[in-house]
Biopython code that builds the backbone (N, CA, C, O; Angstrom):
import numpy as np
from Bio.PDB.StructureBuilder import StructureBuilder

atoms = [
    (1, "MET", "N", (110.494, 126.416, 100.920)),
    (1, "MET", "CA", (109.232, 125.766, 100.393)),
    (1, "MET", "C", (109.047, 126.914, 99.343)),
    (1, "MET", "O", (109.142, 128.097, 99.668)),
    (2, "ASN", "N", (108.792, 126.521, 98.126)),
    (2, "ASN", "CA", (108.410, 127.645, 97.032)),
    (2, "ASN", "C", (106.409, 127.267, 97.269)),
    (2, "ASN", "O", (105.730, 126.332, 97.694)),
    (3, "ASP", "N", (106.131, 128.837, 96.610)),
    (3, "ASP", "CA", (104.261, 128.393, 96.221)),
    (3, "ASP", "C", (104.658, 127.230, 95.763)),
    (3, "ASP", "O", (105.192, 126.397, 96.495)),
    (4, "THR", "N", (104.362, 126.977, 94.036)),
    (4, "THR", "CA", (104.392, 125.226, 93.365)),
    (4, "THR", "C", (104.407, 124.531, 94.829)),
    (4, "THR", "O", (103.388, 124.766, 95.478)),
    (5, "SER", "N", (104.995, 124.038, 95.218)),
    (5, "SER", "CA", (105.402, 122.455, 96.666)),
    (5, "SER", "C", (104.475, 122.973, 97.657)),
    (5, "SER", "O", (103.962, 122.042, 98.276)),
    (6, "ALA", "N", (104.017, 124.273, 98.088)),
    (6, "ALA", "CA", (103.467, 124.068, 99.012)),
    (6, "ALA", "C", (102.029, 123.877, 99.026)),
    (6, "ALA", "O", (101.452, 123.415, 100.010)),
    (7, "ARG", "N", (101.254, 124.324, 97.634)),
    (7, "ARG", "CA", (100.259, 124.072, 96.322)),
    (7, "ARG", "C", (100.036, 122.623, 96.948)),
    (7, "ARG", "O", (99.113, 122.308, 97.700)),
    (8, "GLN", "N", (101.340, 121.584, 96.367)),
    (8, "GLN", "CA", (101.345, 120.244, 96.381)),
    (8, "GLN", "C", (100.924, 119.533, 97.421)),
    (8, "GLN", "O", (100.376, 118.445, 97.595)),
    (9, "TRP", "N", (101.352, 120.502, 98.134)),
    (9, "TRP", "CA", (100.436, 119.625, 100.262)),
    (9, "TRP", "C", (99.634, 119.702, 100.053)),
    (9, "TRP", "O", (99.632, 118.741, 100.822)),
    (10, "SER", "N", (98.733, 119.858, 99.763)),
    (10, "SER", "CA", (97.759, 120.699, 100.171)),
    (10, "SER", "C", (96.715, 119.683, 100.961)),
    (10, "SER", "O", (96.001, 120.129, 101.860)),
    (11, "SER", "N", (96.690, 118.908, 100.742)),
    (11, "SER", "CA", (96.017, 117.988, 101.442)),
    (11, "SER", "C", (95.760, 117.961, 103.289)),
    (11, "SER", "O", (96.531, 118.133, 104.233)),
    (12, "THR", "N", (94.537, 117.707, 103.206)),
    (12, "THR", "CA", (94.705, 117.595, 105.279)),
    (12, "THR", "C", (94.487, 115.589, 106.019)),
    (12, "THR", "O", (93.538, 114.834, 106.227)),
    (13, "LEU", "N", (95.720, 115.540, 106.137)),
    (13, "LEU", "CA", (95.785, 114.035, 106.473)),
    (13, "LEU", "C", (95.489, 113.671, 107.876)),
    (13, "LEU", "O", (96.079, 114.319, 108.741)),
    (14, "THR", "N", (94.659, 112.723, 108.248)),
    (14, "THR", "CA", (94.274, 112.048, 109.772)),
    (14, "THR", "C", (95.215, 111.118, 109.669)),
    (14, "THR", "O", (95.730, 111.077, 108.552)),
    (15, "PHE", "N", (95.658, 110.282, 110.524)),
    (15, "PHE", "CA", (95.808, 109.081, 110.631)),
    (15, "PHE", "C", (95.164, 108.416, 112.162)),
    (15, "PHE", "O", (95.251, 109.108, 113.176)),
    (16, "ILE", "N", (94.473, 106.919, 112.223)),
    (16, "ILE", "CA", (94.074, 106.720, 113.463)),
    (16, "ILE", "C", (95.326, 106.025, 113.847)),
    (16, "ILE", "O", (95.968, 105.086, 113.376)),
    (17, "GLY", "N", (95.456, 106.860, 114.928)),
    (17, "GLY", "CA", (97.224, 105.447, 115.327)),
    (17, "GLY", "C", (98.288, 105.864, 114.589)),
    (17, "GLY", "O", (98.534, 105.931, 113.384)),
    (18, "GLY", "N", (99.196, 106.282, 116.185)),
    (18, "GLY", "CA", (100.392, 106.913, 115.545)),
    (18, "GLY", "C", (102.175, 105.642, 115.616)),
    (18, "GLY", "O", (103.312, 105.735, 115.153)),
    (19, "GLY", "N", (101.483, 104.699, 116.398)),
    (19, "GLY", "CA", (102.809, 104.259, 116.620)),
    (19, "GLY", "C", (103.334, 103.082, 115.642)),
    (19, "GLY", "O", (103.926, 103.743, 114.790)),
    (20, "ASN", "N", (103.447, 101.913, 115.317)),
    (20, "ASN", "CA", (104.876, 101.779, 114.138)),
    (20, "ASN", "C", (104.287, 102.228, 112.551)),
    (20, "ASN", "O", (104.781, 103.220, 112.014)),
    (21, "MET", "N", (103.448, 101.611, 112.005)),
    (21, "MET", "CA", (102.447, 101.915, 110.944)),
    (21, "MET", "C", (102.214, 103.173, 110.700)),
    (21, "MET", "O", (102.105, 103.707, 109.596)),
    (22, "GLY", "N", (102.157, 103.531, 111.483)),
    (22, "GLY", "CA", (101.046, 105.067, 111.148)),
    (22, "GLY", "C", (102.422, 106.512, 111.269)),
    (22, "GLY", "O", (102.414, 107.704, 110.959)),
    (23, "GLY", "N", (103.415, 105.616, 111.858)),
    (23, "GLY", "CA", (104.114, 106.780, 112.417)),
    (23, "GLY", "C", (105.376, 106.464, 111.261)),
    (23, "GLY", "O", (106.309, 107.267, 111.293)),
    (24, "SER", "N", (105.412, 105.958, 110.802)),
    (24, "SER", "CA", (106.868, 105.858, 109.598)),
    (24, "SER", "C", (105.911, 106.499, 108.773)),
    (24, "SER", "O", (106.593, 107.135, 107.970)),
    (25, "LEU", "N", (104.622, 106.704, 108.499)),
    (25, "LEU", "CA", (103.726, 106.935, 107.059)),
    (25, "LEU", "C", (104.073, 108.640, 107.577)),
    (25, "LEU", "O", (104.377, 109.523, 106.775)),
    (26, "ILE", "N", (103.956, 108.827, 108.960)),
    (26, "ILE", "CA", (104.011, 110.222, 108.652)),
    (26, "ILE", "C", (105.113, 110.569, 109.146)),
    (26, "ILE", "O", (105.094, 111.514, 109.935)),
    (27, "GLN", "N", (106.419, 109.901, 108.825)),
    (27, "GLN", "CA", (107.762, 110.130, 109.386)),
    (27, "GLN", "C", (108.077, 110.525, 108.238)),
    (27, "GLN", "O", (108.044, 111.728, 107.977)),
    (28, "GLY", "N", (108.473, 109.530, 107.255)),
    (28, "GLY", "CA", (107.842, 109.633, 105.347)),
    (28, "GLY", "C", (107.709, 111.242, 105.291)),
    (28, "GLY", "O", (108.551, 112.134, 105.190)),
    (29, "LEU", "N", (106.045, 111.242, 105.417)),
    (29, "LEU", "CA", (105.655, 112.622, 104.861)),
    (29, "LEU", "C", (106.757, 113.674, 105.421)),
    (29, "LEU", "O", (107.447, 114.477, 104.792)),
    (30, "LEU", "N", (106.701, 113.436, 106.651)),
    (30, "LEU", "CA", (107.258, 114.974, 107.201)),
    (30, "LEU", "C", (109.118, 115.355, 106.476)),
    (30, "LEU", "O", (109.508, 116.515, 106.344)),
    (31, "LYS", "N", (110.030, 114.080, 106.094)),
    (31, "LYS", "CA", (111.089, 114.045, 105.742)),
    (31, "LYS", "C", (110.505, 114.147, 104.103)),
    (31, "LYS", "O", (111.390, 113.807, 103.317)),
    (32, "GLN", "N", (109.515, 114.448, 103.586)),
    (32, "GLN", "CA", (108.856, 114.320, 102.011)),
    (32, "GLN", "C", (108.878, 115.842, 102.124)),
    (32, "GLN", "O", (108.557, 116.398, 101.073)),
    (33, "ASP", "N", (109.231, 116.794, 103.321)),
    (33, "ASP", "CA", (108.599, 118.248, 103.159)),
    (33, "ASP", "C", (107.310, 118.549, 104.278)),
    (33, "ASP", "O", (107.236, 119.212, 105.313)),
    (34, "TYR", "N", (106.203, 117.576, 103.391)),
    (34, "TYR", "CA", (104.823, 117.119, 103.882)),
    (34, "TYR", "C", (105.159, 118.625, 105.418)),
    (34, "TYR", "O", (106.010, 118.835, 106.282)),
    (35, "PRO", "N", (103.897, 119.267, 104.936)),
    (35, "PRO", "CA", (103.942, 120.323, 105.974)),
    (35, "PRO", "C", (103.477, 119.819, 106.780)),
    (35, "PRO", "O", (102.555, 119.076, 106.445)),
    (36, "SER", "N", (103.766, 119.890, 108.098)),
    (36, "SER", "CA", (103.135, 119.076, 109.133)),
    (36, "SER", "C", (101.561, 119.960, 109.857)),
    (36, "SER", "O", (100.733, 119.453, 110.613)),
    (37, "SER", "N", (101.570, 121.061, 109.426)),
    (37, "SER", "CA", (99.989, 121.821, 109.588)),
    (37, "SER", "C", (98.713, 121.143, 108.988)),
    (37, "SER", "O", (97.628, 121.389, 109.515)),
    (38, "HIS", "N", (98.772, 120.471, 108.130)),
    (38, "HIS", "CA", (98.579, 119.631, 106.877)),
    (38, "HIS", "C", (98.055, 117.854, 107.215)),
    (38, "HIS", "O", (97.291, 117.142, 106.564)),
    (39, "LEU", "N", (99.041, 117.479, 108.843)),
    (39, "LEU", "CA", (98.684, 115.883, 109.724)),
    (39, "LEU", "C", (98.091, 116.757, 110.532)),
    (39, "LEU", "O", (98.014, 117.976, 110.683)),
    (40, "ARG", "N", (97.527, 115.348, 111.208)),
    (40, "ARG", "CA", (97.258, 114.961, 112.146)),
    (40, "ARG", "C", (96.900, 114.059, 112.884)),
    (40, "ARG", "O", (95.867, 113.554, 112.445)),
    (41, "VAL", "N", (97.265, 113.569, 113.855)),
    (41, "VAL", "CA", (96.862, 112.439, 114.728)),
    (41, "VAL", "C", (96.352, 111.145, 115.545)),
    (41, "VAL", "O", (97.197, 110.259, 115.675)),
    (42, "ALA", "N", (95.406, 110.978, 115.970)),
    (42, "ALA", "CA", (95.072, 110.473, 116.442)),
    (42, "ALA", "C", (95.271, 109.295, 117.778)),
    (42, "ALA", "O", (95.688, 108.287, 117.207)),
    (43, "ASP", "N", (95.174, 109.036, 119.044)),
    (43, "ASP", "CA", (96.145, 107.942, 120.080)),
    (43, "ASP", "C", (95.769, 108.024, 121.094)),
    (43, "ASP", "O", (95.328, 109.045, 121.622)),
    (44, "PRO", "N", (95.889, 106.781, 121.641)),
    (44, "PRO", "CA", (95.715, 106.387, 122.983)),
    (44, "PRO", "C", (95.574, 107.505, 123.937)),
    (44, "PRO", "O", (94.839, 108.306, 124.515)),
    (45, "ASN", "N", (97.705, 106.666, 123.556)),
    (45, "ASN", "CA", (98.886, 107.036, 124.192)),
    (45, "ASN", "C", (99.094, 108.339, 124.723)),
    (45, "ASN", "O", (100.250, 107.929, 124.626)),
    (46, "GLN", "N", (99.150, 109.432, 125.162)),
    (46, "GLN", "CA", (100.194, 110.395, 124.512)),
    (46, "GLN", "C", (101.356, 109.967, 124.399)),
    (46, "GLN", "O", (102.113, 110.520, 123.601)),
    (47, "ALA", "N", (101.718, 109.042, 125.050)),
    (47, "ALA", "CA", (103.762, 108.780, 125.481)),
    (47, "ALA", "C", (103.764, 108.789, 123.765)),
    (47, "ALA", "O", (104.843, 109.235, 123.375)),
    (48, "VAL", "N", (102.509, 108.279, 122.204)),
    (48, "VAL", "CA", (102.548, 108.249, 121.274)),
    (48, "VAL", "C", (102.693, 109.294, 120.432)),
    (48, "VAL", "O", (103.430, 109.540, 119.477)),
    (49, "LEU", "N", (101.222, 110.237, 121.393)),
    (49, "LEU", "CA", (101.467, 111.797, 120.326)),
    (49, "LEU", "C", (102.629, 112.717, 120.298)),
    (49, "LEU", "O", (102.779, 113.548, 119.402)),
    (50, "SER", "N", (103.938, 112.464, 121.879)),
    (50, "SER", "CA", (104.156, 113.751, 122.249)),
    (50, "SER", "C", (105.440, 114.029, 121.308)),
    (50, "SER", "O", (106.094, 115.047, 121.535)),
    (51, "PRO", "N", (105.851, 113.107, 120.193)),
    (51, "PRO", "CA", (106.672, 112.955, 119.229)),
    (51, "PRO", "C", (106.247, 113.890, 118.157)),
    (51, "PRO", "O", (107.011, 114.600, 117.503)),
    (52, "TYR", "N", (104.929, 113.823, 118.036)),
    (52, "TYR", "CA", (104.159, 114.460, 117.142)),
    (52, "TYR", "C", (103.993, 116.106, 117.459)),
    (52, "TYR", "O", (104.041, 116.942, 116.556)),
    (53, "ARG", "N", (103.813, 116.413, 118.735)),
    (53, "ARG", "CA", (103.304, 117.369, 118.493)),
    (53, "ARG", "C", (104.283, 118.548, 118.849)),
    (53, "ARG", "O", (103.859, 119.569, 119.389)),
    (54, "TYR", "N", (105.573, 118.375, 118.535)),
    (54, "TYR", "CA", (107.081, 118.816, 118.741)),
    (54, "TYR", "C", (106.553, 119.234, 117.415)),
    (54, "TYR", "O", (105.939, 120.288, 117.252)),
    (55, "GLN", "N", (106.754, 118.565, 116.679)),
    (55, "GLN", "CA", (106.686, 118.220, 114.903)),
    (55, "GLN", "C", (105.597, 119.787, 114.354)),
    (55, "GLN", "O", (105.596, 120.459, 113.323)),
    (56, "GLY", "N", (104.965, 119.838, 115.352)),
    (56, "GLY", "CA", (103.807, 120.365, 114.642)),
    (56, "GLY", "C", (102.111, 119.653, 114.525)),
    (56, "GLY", "O", (101.001, 120.166, 114.383)),
    (57, "VAL", "N", (102.570, 118.316, 114.659)),
    (57, "VAL", "CA", (101.219, 118.355, 113.902)),
    (57, "VAL", "C", (100.333, 117.895, 115.215)),
    (57, "VAL", "O", (100.718, 117.568, 116.337)),
    (58, "GLN", "N", (98.329, 118.038, 114.383)),
    (58, "GLN", "CA", (97.809, 118.286, 115.150)),
    (58, "GLN", "C", (97.573, 117.091, 115.619)),
    (58, "GLN", "O", (97.483, 116.134, 114.850)),
    (59, "CYS", "N", (97.370, 116.897, 117.583)),
    (59, "CYS", "CA", (97.176, 115.227, 117.975)),
    (59, "CYS", "C", (95.708, 115.682, 119.116)),
    (59, "CYS", "O", (95.219, 116.755, 119.469)),
    (60, "ASP", "N", (95.454, 114.484, 119.352)),
    (60, "ASP", "CA", (94.530, 114.203, 120.373)),
    (60, "ASP", "C", (94.278, 113.253, 120.032)),
    (60, "ASP", "O", (94.522, 112.687, 118.966)),
    (61, "SER", "N", (93.171, 112.616, 121.855)),
    (61, "SER", "CA", (93.242, 111.342, 122.006)),
    (61, "SER", "C", (91.745, 110.682, 120.765)),
    (61, "SER", "O", (91.669, 109.638, 120.117)),
    (62, "ASP", "N", (90.890, 111.725, 120.877)),
    (62, "ASP", "CA", (89.913, 111.161, 120.300)),
    (62, "ASP", "C", (89.694, 111.319, 118.440)),
    (62, "ASP", "O", (89.815, 112.444, 117.956)),
    (63, "PRO", "N", (89.395, 110.190, 117.574)),
    (63, "PRO", "CA", (89.790, 110.650, 116.420)),
    (63, "PRO", "C", (88.387, 111.052, 116.390)),
    (63, "PRO", "O", (88.604, 112.264, 116.401)),
    (64, "ALA", "N", (87.712, 111.005, 116.375)),
    (64, "ALA", "CA", (86.507, 111.733, 114.843)),
    (64, "ALA", "C", (86.478, 113.309, 115.547)),
    (64, "ALA", "O", (85.378, 113.851, 115.443)),
    (65, "THR", "N", (87.659, 114.206, 116.327)),
    (65, "THR", "CA", (86.970, 114.892, 116.303)),
    (65, "THR", "C", (88.773, 115.718, 115.387)),
    (65, "THR", "O", (88.974, 116.858, 114.970)),
    (66, "LEU", "N", (89.451, 114.811, 115.410)),
    (66, "LEU", "CA", (90.300, 114.958, 114.201)),
    (66, "LEU", "C", (90.131, 114.624, 112.767)),
    (66, "LEU", "O", (90.912, 114.847, 111.842)),
    (67, "CYS", "N", (88.572, 113.852, 112.743)),
    (67, "CYS", "CA", (88.084, 113.391, 111.160)),
    (67, "CYS", "C", (87.607, 114.758, 110.681)),
    (67, "CYS", "O", (87.444, 115.037, 109.493)),
    (68, "GLN", "N", (87.384, 115.636, 111.764)),
    (68, "GLN", "CA", (86.290, 116.636, 110.928)),
    (68, "GLN", "C", (87.021, 117.587, 110.296)),
    (68, "GLN", "O", (87.772, 118.454, 110.741)),
    (69, "GLY", "N", (86.622, 117.238, 108.956)),
    (69, "GLY", "CA", (88.106, 118.927, 108.045)),
    (69, "GLY", "C", (89.049, 118.198, 106.544)),
    (69, "GLY", "O", (89.399, 118.654, 105.455)),
    (70, "SER", "N", (89.225, 116.399, 107.483)),
    (70, "SER", "CA", (90.518, 116.184, 107.266)),
    (70, "SER", "C", (90.067, 116.183, 105.364)),
    (70, "SER", "O", (88.867, 116.415, 105.217)),
    (71, "ASP", "N", (90.850, 115.962, 103.985)),
    (71, "ASP", "CA", (90.430, 115.124, 103.442)),
    (71, "ASP", "C", (90.834, 113.350, 103.243)),
    (71, "ASP", "O", (90.491, 112.603, 102.326)),
    (72, "ALA", "N", (91.314, 113.175, 103.941)),
    (72, "ALA", "CA", (91.818, 111.500, 104.105)),
    (72, "ALA", "C", (91.876, 110.887, 105.159)),
    (72, "ALA", "O", (92.630, 111.609, 105.812)),
    (73, "ILE", "N", (91.527, 109.799, 105.987)),
    (73, "ILE", "CA", (91.543, 109.752, 106.759)),
    (73, "ILE", "C", (92.692, 108.149, 106.592)),
    (73, "ILE", "O", (92.705, 107.524, 105.531)),
    (74, "ILE", "N", (93.273, 107.857, 107.409)),
    (74, "ILE", "CA", (94.515, 106.820, 107.262)),
    (74, "ILE", "C", (94.428, 105.782, 109.231)),
    (74, "ILE", "O", (95.019, 105.825, 110.310)),
    (75, "LEU", "N", (93.383, 105.074, 108.627)),
    (75, "LEU", "CA", (93.043, 103.714, 109.207)),
    (75, "LEU", "C", (94.289, 103.436, 109.745)),
    (75, "LEU", "O", (94.783, 102.619, 108.967)),
    (76, "ALA", "N", (95.375, 103.744, 110.986)),
    (76, "ALA", "CA", (96.621, 102.509, 110.647)),
    (76, "ALA", "C", (96.842, 102.085, 113.135)),
    (76, "ALA", "O", (97.535, 102.560, 114.034)),
    (77, "VAL", "N", (95.766, 101.010, 113.032)),
    (77, "VAL", "CA", (95.397, 100.436, 114.115)),
    (77, "VAL", "C", (95.635, 99.711, 114.048)),
    (77, "VAL", "O", (95.355, 99.297, 112.923)),
    (78, "LYS", "N", (96.385, 98.606, 114.956)),
    (78, "LYS", "CA", (95.701, 96.965, 114.940)),
    (78, "LYS", "C", (94.404, 96.255, 114.532)),
    (78, "LYS", "O", (93.285, 96.732, 114.723)),
    (79, "PRO", "N", (94.674, 94.986, 113.909)),
    (79, "PRO", "CA", (92.890, 94.535, 113.061)),
    (79, "PRO", "C", (92.460, 94.072, 114.395)),
    (79, "PRO", "O", (91.278, 93.981, 114.063)),
    (80, "GLN", "N", (92.454, 93.862, 115.101)),
    (80, "GLN", "CA", (91.840, 93.227, 116.404)),
    (80, "GLN", "C", (91.132, 94.514, 117.024)),
    (80, "GLN", "O", (89.961, 94.416, 117.392)),
    (81, "ILE", "N", (92.011, 96.053, 117.182)),
    (81, "ILE", "CA", (90.711, 96.494, 117.538)),
    (81, "ILE", "C", (90.263, 97.582, 116.656)),
    (81, "ILE", "O", (90.021, 98.723, 117.048)),
    (82, "MET", "N", (90.152, 97.111, 115.281)),
    (82, "MET", "CA", (89.829, 97.836, 113.785)),
    (82, "MET", "C", (88.203, 97.999, 114.499)),
    (82, "MET", "O", (88.011, 98.889, 115.326)),
    (83, "PRO", "N", (87.523, 97.424, 114.249)),
    (83, "PRO", "CA", (86.010, 97.189, 115.084)),
    (83, "PRO", "C", (85.879, 98.883, 116.283)),
    (83, "PRO", "O", (85.338, 99.987, 116.222)),
    (84, "GLN", "N", (86.768, 98.096, 117.255)),
    (84, "GLN", "CA", (86.361, 99.818, 117.915)),
    (84, "GLN", "C", (86.717, 100.923, 117.456)),
    (84, "GLN", "O", (85.851, 101.774, 117.664)),
    (85, "VAL", "N", (87.991, 101.474, 116.686)),
    (85, "VAL", "CA", (88.071, 102.921, 116.109)),
    (85, "VAL", "C", (87.173, 102.553, 115.046)),
    (85, "VAL", "O", (86.799, 103.614, 114.545)),
    (86, "LEU", "N", (86.417, 101.179, 114.203)),
    (86, "LEU", "CA", (85.173, 102.744, 113.205)),
    (86, "LEU", "C", (84.075, 102.893, 114.218)),
    (86, "LEU", "O", (83.535, 103.999, 114.253)),
    (87, "ALA", "N", (83.554, 101.747, 115.246)),
    (87, "ALA", "CA", (82.472, 102.927, 115.603)),
    (87, "ALA", "C", (82.571, 103.644, 116.399)),
    (87, "ALA", "O", (81.482, 103.956, 116.880)),
    (88, "SER", "N", (83.782, 104.328, 117.024)),
    (88, "SER", "CA", (84.408, 105.395, 117.154)),
    (88, "SER", "C", (84.014, 106.298, 116.128)),
    (88, "SER", "O", (83.349, 107.292, 116.420)),
    (89, "LEU", "N", (84.369, 106.046, 114.902)),
    (89, "LEU", "CA", (84.060, 106.985, 113.540)),
    (89, "LEU", "C", (83.010, 107.531, 112.978)),
    (89, "LEU", "O", (83.170, 108.393, 112.115)),
    (90, "GLU", "N", (81.586, 107.068, 113.423)),
    (90, "GLU", "CA", (80.170, 106.857, 112.804)),
    (90, "GLU", "C", (79.651, 108.572, 112.898)),
    (90, "GLU", "O", (79.217, 109.365, 113.734)),
    (91, "GLY", "N", (79.801, 108.551, 112.315)),
    (91, "GLY", "CA", (78.858, 109.708, 111.796)),
    (91, "GLY", "C", (79.874, 110.387, 111.246)),
    (91, "GLY", "O", (79.842, 110.484, 110.019)),
    (92, "ALA", "N", (81.180, 111.114, 112.083)),
    (92, "ALA", "CA", (82.866, 111.382, 111.414)),
    (92, "ALA", "C", (83.269, 112.123, 110.654)),
    (92, "ALA", "O", (83.849, 113.170, 110.369)),
    (93, "VAL", "N", (82.326, 110.441, 110.157)),
    (93, "VAL", "CA", (83.006, 110.666, 108.879)),
    (93, "VAL", "C", (81.885, 111.086, 107.706)),
    (93, "VAL", "O", (80.682, 111.076, 107.968)),
    (94, "THR", "N", (82.491, 111.522, 106.147)),
    (94, "THR", "CA", (81.715, 112.200, 105.707)),
    (94, "THR", "C", (82.309, 111.635, 104.006)),
    (94, "THR", "O", (83.435, 111.373, 103.585)),
    (95, "PRO", "N", (80.957, 111.621, 103.370)),
    (95, "PRO", "CA", (81.397, 110.652, 101.864)),
    (95, "PRO", "C", (82.608, 111.799, 101.495)),
    (95, "PRO", "O", (83.681, 111.296, 101.831)),
    (96, "ASN", "N", (82.746, 112.699, 101.117)),
    (96, "ASN", "CA", (83.839, 113.380, 100.475)),
    (96, "ASN", "C", (85.277, 112.800, 101.072)),
    (96, "ASN", "O", (86.286, 112.824, 100.368)),
    (97, "GLN", "N", (85.292, 112.239, 102.524)),
    (97, "GLN", "CA", (86.582, 111.764, 102.804)),
    (97, "GLN", "C", (87.194, 110.876, 102.188)),
    (97, "GLN", "O", (86.306, 110.365, 101.506)),
    (98, "LEU", "N", (88.585, 110.090, 101.867)),
    (98, "LEU", "CA", (88.773, 108.859, 101.635)),
    (98, "LEU", "C", (89.192, 108.340, 102.842)),
    (98, "LEU", "O", (89.898, 108.932, 103.658)),
    (99, "LEU", "N", (88.784, 107.319, 102.934)),
    (99, "LEU", "CA", (89.647, 106.639, 103.417)),
    (99, "LEU", "C", (90.493, 105.329, 103.537)),
    (99, "LEU", "O", (90.026, 104.230, 103.237)),
    (100, "ILE", "N", (91.334, 105.452, 103.839)),
    (100, "ILE", "CA", (92.350, 104.279, 103.715)),
    (100, "ILE", "C", (92.733, 103.048, 105.074)),
    (100, "ILE", "O", (92.949, 103.369, 106.243)),
    (101, "SER", "N", (92.736, 101.936, 104.646)),
    (101, "SER", "CA", (93.317, 101.363, 106.208)),
    (101, "SER", "C", (94.562, 100.660, 106.149)),
    (101, "SER", "O", (94.542, 99.808, 105.260)),
    (102, "VAL", "N", (95.603, 100.715, 106.763)),
    (102, "VAL", "CA", (95.964, 99.708, 106.686)),
    (102, "VAL", "C", (96.902, 98.840, 107.286)),
    (102, "VAL", "O", (98.113, 98.621, 107.256)),
    (103, "ALA", "N", (96.074, 98.506, 107.739)),
    (103, "ALA", "CA", (95.395, 97.038, 108.662)),
    (103, "ALA", "C", (95.474, 95.928, 108.359)),
    (103, "ALA", "O", (94.706, 95.679, 107.430)),
    (104, "ALA", "N", (96.093, 95.018, 108.718)),
    (104, "ALA", "CA", (96.672, 93.575, 107.913)),
    (104, "ALA", "C", (95.464, 92.196, 107.828)),
    (104, "ALA", "O", (95.438, 91.226, 108.585)),
    (105, "GLY", "N", (94.646, 92.445, 106.819)),
    (105, "GLY", "CA", (93.945, 91.309, 107.234)),
    (105, "GLY", "C", (93.079, 91.805, 107.381)),
    (105, "GLY", "O", (92.575, 91.244, 108.354)),
    (106, "ILE", "N", (92.092, 93.000, 106.892)),
    (106, "ILE", "CA", (90.647, 93.584, 107.302)),
    (106, "ILE", "C", (90.696, 93.587, 105.545)),
    (106, "ILE", "O", (91.495, 93.895, 104.660)),
    (107, "THR", "N", (89.004, 92.919, 105.695)),
    (107, "THR", "CA", (88.295, 93.394, 104.426)),
    (107, "THR", "C", (87.549, 94.425, 104.085)),
    (107, "THR", "O", (87.684, 95.375, 104.857)),
    (108, "ILE", "N", (86.851, 94.583, 103.260)),
    (108, "ILE", "CA", (86.055, 96.034, 103.375)),
    (108, "ILE", "C", (84.477, 95.393, 103.256)),
    (108, "ILE", "O", (83.660, 96.229, 102.867)),
    (109, "ASP", "N", (83.794, 93.708, 103.598)),
    (109, "ASP", "CA", (83.200, 93.322, 103.444)),
    (109, "ASP", "C", (81.980, 93.786, 104.807)),
    (109, "ASP", "O", (80.855, 93.287, 104.825)),
]
sb = StructureBuilder()
sb.init_structure("model")
sb.init_model(0)
sb.init_chain("A")
sb.init_seg("    ")
for serial, (resi, resn, name, xyz) in enumerate(atoms, 1):
    if name == "N":
        sb.init_residue(resn, " ", resi, " ")
    sb.init_atom(name, np.array(xyz, "f"), 0.0, 1.0, " ", f" {name:<3s}", serial, name[0])
structure = sb.get_structure()
């Protein structure tokens, strides 16, 4: 990778949920040479995290820990656990961080 493409991929992204949707997004980024050192994934299931660790992605079961210093946080969890996830992030997300949800049927109300 040359210096130009390295600068292109400077944002640190944290995925809350490494299952089907989050995993697809992470794998797509890695296939486009997004540096694994700029990716983080939180999931309570260690079996889900294992392949990401192998690829150099920072992993943790505590989403609030990984949100620190992230530029964007992608919520890739099932809609029924979104309230629990959001409660766990209270105080961990700052106004300067972009928050993206890919959960179906969840509104911003």
